[in-house]
N, C-alpha and C positions, 0 to 999 in steps of 0.2 A: 609159637613167640612170634611168628610173623603174622600169624593172624590176629593177636592182641595188638602188635604196632600199626597195622593195619587199620583195627579198630579207633584206636587210640588217635589216630591222624585223622580219620573219618569223623569224629565226634569234636575233636577240634575245629574244623573246619565248618561243621554246620553251627558250632556255637559261633565261629567268628562269623558266619552269614546272617545268623541270627542278630547278633550285636548289630551289624552293619544296617540290616533292615530296621530296626528299632530306632538305632539314630535317624536314618534317614524319614522313619516316620514323624518323630517329634520333632525335626525341622519344619516337615511340612506343616505342621498343625499351627506351629507360631512364626509364621514370617514376620513379623513387625517386631517381635522382640527378637529375631535374629540380627534383623536391620539396625537396631536400637544397640546393641553388641558390637557390631562390625563398625558402625561411623565413630571415628575418633571424637573425643567432646573434647572442644577446646576449654580451656579454664583458665586463670589467672595467670598461670605459669608460663604462658605461651604469649608470646608479644611479637608485634611484625618487624622484620628487618630492615634495615635502609643500607643503600650502599654507600661508600665513600667515594667521593669525587676525585679522589689523588690517584689513591690504589685500587678501586674498585672490588676491594672485601666487603663481605657484609657485617654489620654490627647491629646489635639489637637498639631498637629505637632510644630507648631510655641512655646507652652508653654513649651515643652519637652527640657529637659537639655539632652545633647549627653556627653557620655564618650569618648576614643580614638578609641573604636573600632565602634562606631557609634550606640550604646547600648542607646535606649531612657529611661528617668527616669521623674518621675512625679516631685519630689523635690529633692533638693541640698542633703539633708538626707537620701533620698533612694540612692542617688548615692555612698555615703559613705557608707551606711550600705552594700551595694551589694559588694563594693571594700573589706571591711574588711571581708565578708564572704568568697571571693573568692582570 
């Protein structure tokens, strides 16, 4: 019984080691493909973020409200508050 368990564990570890060697071999064969998969792709859904001049939170550029000097704000209330202070 113990001998069967030892043989089973040994076969499992040998199989696991062979699998790891195979994966490492495949990665070394195609480094260009691996780099392409690892690098994030910038698609249209990603847009730049701008920081509100009043509360310093970040807002997507398409949602920001800009004043005459092109300063971004997250809302019309913050634009008014900033203009009243300055």
